C-alpha positions in Angstrom: -13.2 -18.4 -28.9 -15.3 -17.5 -25.4 -15.8 -20.0 -22.9 -19.2 -21.6 -23.7 -21.7 -22.3 -21.2 -21.2 -26.0 -21.8 -17.5 -25.3 -21.4 -17.8 -23.4 -18.2 -20.2 -26.3 -16.3 -18.1 -29.2 -17.2 -15.2 -27.3 -15.6 -17.6 -26.8 -12.7 -18.5 -30.4 -12.5 -14.1 -30.5 -11.5 -14.6 -27.8 -9.2 -16.8 -29.5 -7.8 -14.8 -33.1 -7.6 -11.9 -30.7 -6.4 -13.4 -29.8 -3.3 -15.3 -33.3 -2.6 -11.3 -34.8 -1.9 -10.5 -31.2 -0.7 -13.0 -31.1 1.9 -13.3 -34.8 2.7 -8.9 -34.2 4.1 -9.2 -30.7 5.1 -12.6 -29.9 6.2 -13.5 -25.8 5.8 -11.2 -25.1 3.5 -11.5 -22.2 1.6 -10.9 -22.9 -2.4 -10.5 -20.5 -4.7 -10.4 -19.9 -8.9 -7.7 -17.8 -10.2 -6.0 -17.4 -13.7 -8.2 -17.7 -17.0 -10.7 -20.0 -15.9 -11.9 -17.1 -12.8 -11.9 -13.9 -15.3 -13.4 -15.6 -17.8 -9.9 -15.3 -20.9 -9.9 -19.0 -20.9 -9.4 -21.4 -23.9 -10.8 -25.0 -24.0 -7.5 -26.8 -23.4 -6.5 -23.6 -20.7 -5.0 -26.0 -17.3 -7.4 -24.4 -14.3 -5.8 -22.7 -11.6 -6.8 -23.3 -7.7 -5.5 -21.8 -4.3 -6.4 -23.5 -1.5 -6.4 -21.3 1.9 -5.4 -22.9 4.8 -5.1 -21.1 7.6 -3.3 -23.8 10.2 -1.0 -24.9 7.2 3.2 -23.0 7.2 5.2 -22.3 4.8 7.1 -25.8 6.1 4.0 -27.5 5.6 3.1 -26.5 2.4 5.0 -29.9 0.3 3.6 -31.9 2.9 -0.4 -31.0 2.7 0.2 -31.6 -1.4 1.7 -35.1 -0.7 -1.1 -35.8 1.1 -3.6 -34.4 -1.3 -2.2 -36.0 -4.0 -3.3 -39.5 -2.4 -6.1 -38.3 -1.9 -6.7 -38.0 -5.7 -5.0 -41.1 -6.4 -7.8 -42.8 -5.2 -10.8 -40.4 -5.9 -12.4 -41.1 -9.8 -11.4 -37.7 -10.9 -7.8 -38.0 -12.2 -5.9 -40.0 -14.6 -2.2 -38.7 -13.4 -1.5 -36.4 -10.2 2.2 -35.0 -9.3 3.2 -32.4 -6.8 6.4 -30.4 -8.6 8.1 -29.3 -5.2 10.6 -27.7 -6.4 9.1 -24.5 -8.0 9.4 -21.9 -6.5 5.2 -22.1 -5.0 5.3 -25.8 -4.8 2.0 -27.0 -6.2 -0.2 -30.0 -7.9 -0.3 -30.6 -10.8 -3.1 -33.8 -11.8 -5.2 -34.3 -14.8 -9.0 -35.0 -15.0 -9.8 -38.2 -16.6 -11.3 -38.0 -20.0 -15.4 -38.4 -18.1 -14.2 -35.7 -16.5 -12.6 -33.2 -19.3 -9.4 -34.5 -20.0 -8.2 -30.6 -18.4 -5.0 -30.3 -16.4 -5.3 -28.9 -12.8 -2.8 -26.6 -11.1 -3.0 -26.5 -7.4 -1.7 -24.3 -4.5 -1.6 -23.9 -1.1 -1.6 -19.9 0.8 -0.6 -18.5 -2.2 -2.5 -15.1 -2.8 -1.1 -13.9 -5.5 -3.4 -15.4 -7.9 -6.3 -14.5 -6.4 -5.3 -11.1 -6.1 -4.7 -10.4 -9.6 -8.2 -12.3 -10.5 -9.8 -8.4 -8.7 -7.4 -6.7 -10.8 -8.2 -8.1 -14.0 -11.6 -8.0 -13.7 -11.3 -4.6 -13.0 -9.3 -3.8 -16.5 -12.2 -5.7 -18.1 -14.8 -3.7 -16.9 -12.8 -0.2 -17.7 -12.1 -1.6 -21.8 -14.2 -3.9 -23.8 -11.7 -4.4 -26.2 -9.7 -5.9 -24.0 -11.1 -9.6 -23.1 -11.9 -10.3 -27.3 -8.6 -8.6 -28.5 -6.2 -11.0 -25.3 -9.1 -14.1 -26.5 -8.1 -13.6 -30.1 -4.4 -13.7 -29.1 -5.0 -16.8 -27.0 -5.7 -18.4 -30.2 -3.7 -17.0 -32.7 0.0 -18.0 -29.7 -1.6 -21.0 -28.8 -1.9 -21.4 -33.2 2.4 -21.3 -33.0 3.2 -23.8 -30.0 4.2 -20.3 -27.9 1.3 -19.7 -25.6 2.7 -22.3 -22.5 5.0 -20.3 -20.4 6.6 -22.7 -18.3 8.3 -24.0 -21.9 9.2 -20.7 -22.3 6.0 -19.1 -23.9 4.2 -16.3 -23.4 1.5 -16.9 -20.6 -1.6 -15.3 -20.7 -1.2 -13.0 -16.7 2.2 -11.6 -18.9 -0.3 -11.8 -22.7 -3.4 -9.5 -21.2 -0.5 -6.9 -19.2 0.6 -6.4 -23.0 -2.9 -6.2 -24.0 -3.9 -3.6 -21.1 -0.9 -1.8 -22.6 -1.4 -1.7 -25.9 -5.5 0.2 -25.4 -3.9 2.7 -22.9 -1.6 4.1 -25.6 -3.7 3.8 -28.0 -0.8 4.7 -30.2 -2.4 4.6 -33.8 -5.0 7.4 -31.5 -8.4 4.8 -31.8 -11.4 7.1 -31.1 -12.1 6.2 -27.3 -15.3 4.3 -28.9 -13.1 1.9 -30.1 -12.1 0.5 -26.7 -14.9 1.3 -25.2 -17.8 -0.5 -27.7 -15.2 -2.5 -29.8 -18.6 -5.4 -31.1 -21.2 -1.4 -32.1 -17.6 -0.3 -33.6 -17.5 -3.0 -35.4 -12.9 -2.2 -34.2 -11.5 -5.6 -33.6 -10.0 -5.5 -37.2 -8.4 -2.9 -36.1 -7.6 -2.9 -33.0 -5.8 -6.7 -33.6 -4.0 -4.9 -37.1 -2.5 -2.1 -34.8 -1.6 -4.5 -31.5 0.3 -6.5 -34.2 1.6 -3.5 -36.1 2.7 -1.7 -32.4 5.0 -5.1 -31.1 5.4 -6.4 -34.1 6.3 -3.3 -35.1 7.9 0.0 -32.8 7.7 -1.8 -29.6 11.5 -2.0 -28.3 11.7 -4.6 -25.4 15.4 -4.2 -24.8 15.7 -0.5 -24.1 11.6 -0.4 -22.1 8.8 -1.9 -19.7 6.1 -2.0 -19.5 4.6 -1.6 -15.9 0.9 -0.2 -16.5 -0.3 0.1 -12.8 2.5 2.7 -12.7 2.2 4.2 -15.5 -0.6 4.2 -18.0 0.6 3.7 -22.0 3.9 4.5 -21.8 6.8 2.4 -21.7 9.7 3.1 -18.9 13.2 3.1 -20.1 15.2 -0.2 -18.1 18.8 0.3 -16.3 20.8 -1.3 -19.0 19.7 -2.6 -22.3 18.8 -6.7 -23.1 17.3 -9.0 -24.5 15.0 -9.7 -21.5 11.0 -9.3 -22.0 10.3 -6.9 -18.9 6.5 -6.6 -17.7 5.9 -6.1 -14.1 3.0 -7.4 -12.4 -0.2 -4.9 -12.1 -0.8 -5.0 -8.5 2.8 -5.9 -7.5 4.3 -3.5 -9.7 8.2 -4.5 -8.5 7.6 -7.9 -9.5 8.3 -9.0 -12.8 6.2 -11.6 -14.7 8.0 -12.3 -17.8 11.2 -13.9 -17.0 10.8 -16.7 -17.8 10.0 -16.2 -21.8 12.6 -17.2 -23.4 11.2 -16.9 -27.0 11.1 -13.4 -26.8 12.5 -12.9 -30.9 9.3 -15.4 -32.1 6.3 -13.7 -30.4 8.1 -10.4 -32.0 8.4 -11.8 -35.2 5.2 -13.8 -35.5 2.6 -10.2 -35.0 5.0 -8.5 -37.6 4.6 -11.4 -39.6 0.5 -11.1 -38.8 0.6 -7.6 -39.3 2.5 -8.3 -43.1 -0.8 -10.7 -43.8 -3.4 -8.7 -42.1 -2.3 -5.9 -44.4 -3.1 -7.3 -47.3 -6.2 -8.3 -46.7 -9.2 -5.8 -47.1 -10.8 -5.2 -43.7 -14.4 -5.3 -45.1 -13.3 -8.9 -45.8 -15.7 -11.3 -43.4 -12.7 -13.6 -43.6 -9.6 -11.5 -42.8 -9.5 -13.3 -38.9 -9.4 -17.1 -40.2 -6.3 -15.7 -42.2 -3.8 -15.9 -39.5 -6.3 -17.2 -36.6 -6.6 -21.3 -37.6 -9.0 -23.6 -35.2 -6.1 -27.0 -35.1 -7.9 -30.6 -34.8 -6.2 -30.4 -30.6 -8.4 -27.5 -30.6 -11.7 -28.9 -31.7 -11.5 -31.4 -29.8 -11.2 -30.6 -26.4 -14.1 -27.9 -27.3 -16.6 -31.2 -28.2 -15.4 -33.0 -25.5 -15.5 -30.0 -22.7 -19.4 -30.1 -24.3 -20.5 -33.7 -24.3 -19.1 -33.6 -20.9 -21.6 -31.0 -20.1 -24.6 -32.7 -22.0 -23.8 -35.6 -20.2 -24.2 -34.8 -17.0 -27.1 -32.8 -17.1 -28.4 -35.9 -18.3 -27.4 -37.9 -15.5 -28.2 -34.7 -13.0 -32.0 -34.5 -14.4 -32.1 -38.8 -13.8 -30.7 -38.4 -10.3 -34.0 -36.0 -9.6 -36.6 -37.9 -11.1 -35.5 -41.2 -9.2 -34.7 -39.4 -5.5 -31.2 -39.0 -5.3 -29.6 -35.2 -4.8 -27.3 -34.5 -6.7 -25.0 -33.2 -5.1 -24.6 -36.2 -2.3 -22.1 -37.6 -3.8 -18.8 -36.8 -6.0 -20.6 -35.6 -9.3 -21.3 -38.5 -12.0 -18.6 -39.9 -14.1 -20.1 -38.5 -17.9 -19.3 -41.5 -20.5 -16.7 -40.4 -22.5 -17.0 -41.0 -26.3 -14.5 -40.8 -29.7 -14.4 -37.6 -30.5 -12.9 -38.5 -33.8 -15.7 -37.1 -35.9 -15.3 -33.8 -34.2 -15.8 -31.2 -37.3 -15.4 -27.5 -37.9 -18.3 -25.0 -39.2 -17.1 -21.7 -39.8 -20.6 -18.9 -39.7 -19.2 -15.4 -40.7 -21.5 -12.5 -39.5 -22.1 -9.7 -42.4 -21.8 -7.1 -40.6 -19.3 -4.6 -40.4 -15.8 -4.9 -41.2 -14.2 -7.8 -39.2 -16.6 -9.7 -36.8 -16.6 -13.6 -37.0 -17.9 -15.9 -35.4 -16.7 -19.8 -34.9 -18.5 -22.6 -34.4 -18.7 -25.8 -34.1 -20.4 -28.7 -34.6 -20.7 -32.4 -34.1 -21.6 -34.5 -37.8 
């Protein structure tokens, strides 16, 4: 599930193109990644979230500036479609890159620092709890498979999922050894933690009467002032903010967690394929991973050619890699016989 080096290079190629377009209009603008691309918690299908800092742009000018940037992007070879959502609480520029650049979706905001602040906080938790990264990636894949990961459509967004995982590891409801959290690979504990997570949120967590605030009450559930059917999770760096307001499929989430727990209970923890019973990579996931690998490979070849012929690779917009047909993408599975529940997914192109 974890981002491959090829996928990282493909995303860096897109960021290089974005910087060139933005700096062509606003020289000296500060451009920063946030979200899952910045924390390394992205799937091949994850969006790229970008924050642009323009100190001289007032809040009243943000929308106008986003429309100006949208015109710049429309004339660039990087994008296939561009849209400004100026009705959102935080106005954003939404663009989709061409297939030659990985067919990635990019969200761009101006002068909103909340996302970049979140990166620092989440990276801190990732360092404190080594089990957090693999657990989040597995659950992102699981929710992607269930079509429950799209926050704009009422799904559980990446940040909210990370907060659920942080609270779960802090609470450690099954009293697992600390080694399970500190050394998940060495202790081969990921399968146990996954089962505990499904049990906790599928059967014991009462979202109607309790809310989560890991920043103020690590590992504890706090009582709501009144019972309701709304999932309540507080922001990690600004506990006054609710981050799960848009989630309207709450029962569906906890039902799929409950169903997954029932499935896992029927399996032997020594079975190397146990994760494959609840997490399966769909064709869209596989095709996107293959496309990003091809983009990275084509970029490497083009850069080598340009350097050998006396061209500096930074003189222009990144070269457009040739697009390709992904219909022959195939998946192969490789189980590692190293214990109870470790399994690696490997992708190949036929």
